[in-house]
C-alpha positions in Angstrom: -218.5 87.1 16.9 -218.6 88.8 13.5 -219.1 85.5 11.7 -221.8 84.4 14.1 -223.6 87.7 13.7 -223.3 87.5 9.9 -224.8 84.0 9.8 -227.5 84.9 12.3 -228.6 87.9 10.2 -228.3 85.9 7.0 -230.6 83.2 8.2 -233.0 85.6 9.8 -233.2 87.5 6.5 -233.7 84.2 4.6 -236.5 83.2 7.0 -238.2 86.6 6.7 -237.9 86.4 2.9 -239.6 83.0 2.9 -242.3 84.2 5.2 -243.1 87.3 3.0 -243.1 85.1 -0.1 -245.7 82.8 1.6 -247.8 85.7 2.6 -247.6 87.7 -0.6 -247.2 84.9 -3.1 -244.3 84.4 -5.5 -243.7 86.7 -8.4 -244.0 83.8 -10.8 -247.6 83.0 -9.6 -248.9 86.5 -8.9 -248.8 89.8 -10.6 -247.6 93.0 -8.8 -251.1 94.3 -8.1 -252.1 91.0 -6.6 -249.1 90.8 -4.3 -249.8 94.5 -3.3 -253.4 93.5 -2.4 -252.2 90.6 -0.3 -249.6 92.8 1.5 -252.2 95.5 2.4 -254.8 93.0 3.5 -252.3 91.4 5.9 -251.0 94.8 7.0 -254.6 96.1 7.7 -255.5 93.0 9.8 -253.1 93.9 12.6 -254.2 97.6 13.0 -257.9 96.6 12.9 -257.1 94.4 15.9 -255.7 97.5 17.6 -258.9 99.5 16.7 -261.0 96.8 18.3 -258.9 97.1 21.5 -259.1 100.9 21.2 -262.9 100.9 21.0 -263.1 98.7 24.1 -260.8 101.2 25.9 -262.8 104.3 25.0 -266.2 102.6 25.6 -267.5 102.3 22.0 -268.8 98.8 22.6 -271.3 99.1 19.8 -268.3 99.2 17.3 -266.6 96.1 18.5 -268.8 93.7 16.6 -268.7 95.6 13.3 -264.9 95.9 13.4 -264.6 92.2 14.2 -266.7 91.6 11.1 -264.3 93.8 9.2 -261.4 91.7 10.5 -263.0 88.4 9.3 -264.2 90.0 6.0 -260.7 91.2 5.2 -259.2 87.8 6.0 -261.8 86.3 3.6 -260.9 88.6 0.8 -257.2 87.9 1.3 -257.8 84.1 1.2 -259.9 84.2 -1.9 -257.1 86.0 -3.8 -254.1 84.3 -2.3 -255.2 80.7 -2.0 -258.1 80.4 -4.4 -256.5 82.8 -6.9 -259.7 84.7 -7.6 -258.2 88.2 -7.5 -261.0 90.0 -9.4 -263.6 88.5 -7.2 -261.6 89.4 -4.1 -261.2 93.0 -5.1 -264.9 93.4 -5.9 -265.9 91.9 -2.6 -263.3 94.1 -0.9 -264.6 97.3 -2.5 -268.3 96.5 -1.8 -267.6 95.3 1.7 -265.5 98.3 2.7 -268.2 100.7 1.3 -270.8 98.9 3.4 -268.5 98.9 6.5 -267.6 102.5 6.1 -271.3 103.5 5.8 -272.1 101.6 9.0 -269.1 103.1 10.7 -270.2 106.6 9.5 -273.6 106.2 11.0 -272.5 104.8 14.4 -269.3 106.7 14.7 -270.4 110.4 14.8 -270.9 110.9 11.1 -269.0 113.8 9.5 -267.4 114.6 12.9 -266.0 111.1 13.3 -263.0 109.3 11.8 -264.8 107.5 9.0 -264.0 110.1 6.3 -260.3 109.8 7.1 -260.3 106.0 7.3 -262.1 105.7 3.9 -259.0 106.8 2.1 -257.3 103.6 3.0 -259.5 101.2 0.9 -259.9 103.9 -1.8 -256.2 104.2 -2.2 -255.7 100.5 -2.4 -258.6 100.0 -4.9 -257.2 102.8 -7.1 -253.7 101.2 -7.1 -254.8 97.7 -7.9 -257.6 98.4 -10.4 -257.6 99.3 -14.0 -258.7 102.7 -15.3 -262.4 101.7 -15.9 -262.7 100.2 -12.4 -261.0 103.2 -10.8 -263.7 105.4 -12.3 -266.4 103.0 -11.0 -265.0 102.9 -7.5 -264.6 106.7 -7.4 -268.2 107.2 -8.5 -269.5 104.7 -5.9 -267.6 106.2 -3.0 -268.7 109.7 -4.0 -272.4 108.5 -4.4 -272.5 106.6 -1.1 -270.8 109.3 1.0 -272.8 112.0 -0.8 -276.0 110.2 0.2 -274.8 109.9 3.8 -273.9 113.6 4.0 -277.4 114.5 2.6 -279.2 112.3 5.2 -277.1 113.7 8.0 -277.6 117.3 6.9 -281.4 117.0 6.5 -282.1 114.8 9.5 -280.5 115.9 12.8 -281.5 112.6 14.5 -279.9 110.5 11.8 -276.5 110.4 13.6 -276.4 109.9 17.3 -273.1 110.7 19.2 -271.6 107.5 20.7 -268.5 109.0 22.4 -268.4 109.3 26.2 -266.6 112.6 25.9 -264.9 114.9 23.4 -261.6 113.6 24.5 -262.5 110.1 23.3 -263.7 111.5 20.0 -260.5 113.3 19.4 -258.5 110.2 20.4 -260.5 108.1 17.9 -260.1 110.6 15.1 -256.4 111.0 15.7 -255.9 107.2 16.0 -257.7 106.7 12.7 -255.6 109.5 11.1 -252.4 107.9 12.2 -253.5 104.5 11.0 -254.6 105.9 7.6 -251.3 107.8 7.3 -249.3 104.6 8.0 -251.5 102.6 5.6 -251.1 105.1 2.7 -247.4 105.3 3.4 -247.1 101.5 3.2 -249.1 101.4 0.0 -246.8 104.1 -1.6 -243.7 102.4 -0.2 -244.6 98.9 -1.4 -245.7 100.3 -4.8 -242.5 102.3 -5.3 -240.2 99.4 -4.1 -242.0 96.9 -6.4 -241.8 99.3 -9.4 -238.1 99.8 -8.8 -237.6 96.0 -8.7 -239.7 95.6 -11.8 -237.7 98.3 -13.6 -234.4 96.7 -12.5 -235.7 93.3 -13.7 -236.9 94.9 -17.0 -233.5 96.5 -17.4 -231.7 93.2 -16.8 -234.0 91.5 -19.3 -233.3 94.3 -21.8 -229.6 93.9 -21.4 -229.9 90.1 -21.8 -231.9 90.6 -24.9 -229.4 93.0 -26.3 -226.6 90.4 -25.7 -228.7 87.7 -27.3 -229.4 89.9 -30.3 -225.7 90.7 -30.6 -224.8 87.0 -30.3 -227.5 86.2 -32.9 -226.1 88.8 -35.3 -222.6 87.5 -34.8 -223.9 83.9 -35.4 -225.6 85.0 -38.6 -222.5 86.9 -39.7 -220.3 83.9 -39.1 -222.9 81.7 -40.9 -222.9 84.0 -43.9 -219.1 83.9 -44.0 -219.2 80.1 -43.7 -221.6 79.9 -46.7 -219.3 82.4 -48.5 -216.3 80.1 -47.9 -218.2 77.0 -48.9 -219.5 78.6 -52.1 -216.1 80.0 -53.2 -213.6 77.6 -51.8 -215.4 74.3 -52.4 -216.8 75.1 -55.9 -213.4 75.3 -57.6 -211.8 72.2 -56.2 -215.0 70.1 -56.6 -215.3 71.4 -60.2 -211.6 70.4 -60.8 -212.3 66.9 -59.5 -215.3 66.5 -61.8 -213.2 67.8 -64.7 -210.3 65.4 -63.9 -212.7 62.5 -63.7 -214.2 63.4 -67.1 -210.7 63.6 -68.6 -209.7 60.2 -67.2 -212.5 58.7 -69.5 -210.9 60.3 -72.5 -209.2 57.7 -74.7 -207.0 60.3 -76.3 -204.8 60.6 -73.2 -201.6 58.6 -72.9 -200.5 56.9 -69.7 -198.2 59.8 -68.7 -201.0 62.4 -69.0 -203.4 60.2 -67.0 -200.8 59.8 -64.3 -200.4 63.6 -64.0 -204.2 64.0 -63.9 -204.4 61.3 -61.1 -201.7 63.3 -59.1 -203.6 66.5 -59.5 -206.9 64.7 -58.7 -205.3 63.3 -55.6 -204.0 66.8 -54.5 -207.4 68.4 -55.2 -209.2 65.7 -53.2 -206.8 66.0 -50.2 -207.1 69.8 -50.3 -210.9 69.6 -50.4 -210.9 67.1 -47.6 -208.7 69.4 -45.6 -211.0 72.3 -46.2 -214.1 70.3 -45.2 -212.3 69.2 -42.0 -211.4 72.9 -41.2 -215.0 73.9 -41.8 -216.2 71.2 -39.4 -213.6 72.1 -36.7 -214.5 75.8 -37.1 -218.2 75.3 -36.9 -217.8 73.1 -33.7 -215.6 75.8 -32.2 -218.1 78.5 -33.0 -220.9 76.6 -31.4 -219.3 75.1 -28.3 -215.7 76.2 -28.2 -212.8 73.8 -28.5 -212.7 70.8 -26.2 -209.3 71.6 -24.7 -207.8 68.4 -23.1 -204.1 68.9 -22.6 -201.9 65.9 -21.7 -198.2 65.1 -21.7 -197.2 63.7 -25.1 -194.0 63.0 -27.0 -193.5 65.7 -29.5 -192.0 63.3 -32.1 -195.1 61.1 -31.8 -197.3 64.1 -32.3 -195.5 65.2 -35.4 -194.8 61.9 -37.1 -198.2 61.3 -38.7 -198.8 65.0 -39.7 -195.3 65.3 -41.3 -195.8 62.0 -43.2 -199.1 63.3 -44.7 -197.6 66.6 -45.5 -194.6 65.0 -47.3 -197.0 62.9 -49.4 -198.8 66.1 -50.4 -195.5 67.8 -51.3 -194.2 65.0 -53.5 -196.2 65.9 -56.7 -194.6 69.4 -56.6 -191.2 67.9 -55.7 -191.1 70.0 -52.5 -188.8 68.9 -49.7 -189.8 69.3 -46.0 -186.9 69.4 -43.7 -187.7 69.0 -40.0 -185.4 69.9 -37.1 -186.5 69.2 -33.5 -185.5 67.2 -30.4 -187.2 63.8 -30.7 -187.2 63.4 -26.9 -189.2 66.6 -26.3 -192.2 66.2 -24.0 -194.9 68.8 -24.2 -198.2 69.3 -22.4 -200.8 70.2 -25.0 -204.0 69.1 -26.7 -202.7 66.7 -29.4 -205.6 67.3 -31.8 -205.4 71.1 -31.6 -201.6 71.2 -32.2 -202.1 68.9 -35.1 -204.6 71.3 -36.6 -202.1 74.1 -36.4 -199.1 72.2 -37.8 -201.2 70.5 -40.6 -202.8 73.7 -41.8 -199.6 75.8 -41.8 -197.6 73.0 -43.5 -200.3 72.5 -46.2 -200.6 76.2 -46.7 -196.8 76.3 -47.2 -197.0 73.5 -49.7 -199.9 75.1 -51.5 -198.2 78.4 -52.0 -194.6 77.2 -52.6 -193.3 76.8 -56.1 -192.2 73.4 -57.4 -188.7 72.1 -56.5 -188.6 74.3 -53.4 -187.9 73.6 -49.8 -190.0 74.0 -46.6 -188.1 74.1 -43.3 -189.9 73.1 -40.1 -188.2 73.4 -36.7 -189.3 73.5 -33.0 -187.6 74.2 -29.7 -188.5 75.0 -26.1 -187.8 78.6 -25.2 -188.9 80.5 -22.1 -191.3 77.7 -21.0 -192.9 77.7 -24.4 -192.7 75.4 -27.4 -191.8 77.6 -30.4 -192.4 76.5 -34.0 -191.2 77.9 -37.3 -192.4 76.9 -40.8 -190.4 78.6 -43.5 -191.4 78.4 -47.2 -190.3 80.0 -50.4 -193.7 81.0 -51.8 -195.3 84.3 -52.6 -195.9 85.2 -48.9 -198.8 86.8 -47.2 -200.2 90.3 -47.7 -199.3 92.9 -45.1 -202.8 93.2 -43.7 -203.0 89.4 -43.3 -199.7 89.4 -41.3 -201.0 92.2 -39.2 -204.3 90.4 -38.5 -202.4 87.2 -37.5 -200.2 89.3 -35.2 -203.2 90.7 -33.5 -204.8 87.2 -33.0 -207.7 88.0 -35.3 -210.8 86.1 -34.1 -213.1 86.5 -37.1 -213.1 85.7 -40.8 -213.3 89.3 -42.0 -209.8 88.9 -43.5 -210.5 85.6 -45.2 -209.0 85.5 -48.7 -211.1 83.3 -51.0 -208.6 84.1 -53.7 -205.7 82.4 -51.9 -207.9 80.0 -50.1 -206.0 80.0 -46.8 -208.0 82.3 -44.5 -210.1 79.6 -42.7 -207.1 77.5 -41.9 -205.2 80.4 -40.5 -208.2 81.4 -38.5 -208.3 77.9 -37.0 -204.6 78.1 -36.2 -205.1 81.4 -34.3 -207.9 79.9 -32.3 -206.0 76.8 -31.4 -202.9 78.7 -30.5 -204.9 81.1 -28.3 -206.5 78.1 -26.5 -202.9 77.1 -25.5 -202.1 80.7 -24.4 -199.9 81.0 -27.4 -199.8 83.2 -30.5 -199.1 83.1 -34.2 -197.0 85.6 -36.2 -196.0 85.9 -39.8 -192.7 87.4 -41.2 -191.2 87.9 -44.6 -188.6 85.3 -45.5 -185.5 87.3 -46.7 -185.0 84.6 -49.4 -188.6 84.9 -50.5 -191.7 83.4 -49.0 -193.1 83.5 -45.5 -191.9 82.5 -42.0 -194.9 81.4 -39.8 -194.1 81.3 -36.1 -196.4 80.0 -33.4 -196.0 79.1 -29.8 -197.8 77.0 -27.2 -197.3 76.7 -23.5 -194.8 73.8 -22.9 
């Protein structure tokens, strides 16, 4: 029963919402004052029908035709604004028409003793709400001028107004009925105006919050872009300069074969490091724009490591650095292959970069507590304390990037890739000197 009642109320509300939208017009196509005009026109059509019936009941047959004309005239003004979208024309016709109708009603409906003065506040209120300041002044002056003239004529000519009521009872009923109608109309104008203003304020607030978020995102994007340019200008300038210098030296006939071989090795290392940096920049920029494309699948851990370890060992040869790996070759892990390769490749190459010659790097991995835990241990200078703390906290910006050591961007990418796998990265001091980098991913 509850579900039936809920769906019934829901569909009724939806139907009513569509009906009101058709009557008033959509917010996209019509301004607030236009929709208010449509609402009041439609609202006034129904009570005018009641007034026509009321005049028939109390014997004011002479007013039936004028009120019928009012009914049709109001319908015409509504149609001109709603369907022909001539709002300004509709309001002018409405204002002039109601002044004329009120004047006729004043003359034939007991003048100052009748209900016309009370009923005139309905169109005046509507015109004041939907018009701009200049038009409000014009309408106020016109109403004051027209009714002032009617008062003057009635005061100086006793035969100007002829009573039409069959009795005082009918006059009081007519005045009270008009008063109630005017009260309801003004209430509806105030209610619709207040409700619409609240909706507009809420919409404005939502748009303001959206703009704040967009401005914040834009500032973040600009900040990241500035940092990216800073990284490019600092981290690429030196290795590219070295490559150019090495190429110039290779053209020097004064160098012997041994010196040229050493230069070629350094040139190779600089080129690989520059390529790695460019690849990190590309991965980072893609992640900033769209996030990582996370596509985990079941893969053999040995197959995942084989190519990365081979490349890393080649990079370690010129410095005579040994990389010793320890892991179960049969380990199956569910992970994104490319993201895990980014982590391992960056951490291993950082270890090679900051390890002294003739040293050793230990790499091991094991499944522990439903997570695949890695350790990369080097014998280099180690990380600064604040860098270890930032890694521990899963830093997500480049504010701690060290252009001096040239490893901040790679570590940043590693943190992002590990977080995507619901893992983390930590750095510890190696008791024998150097750094222990530990990271985990969900197994």
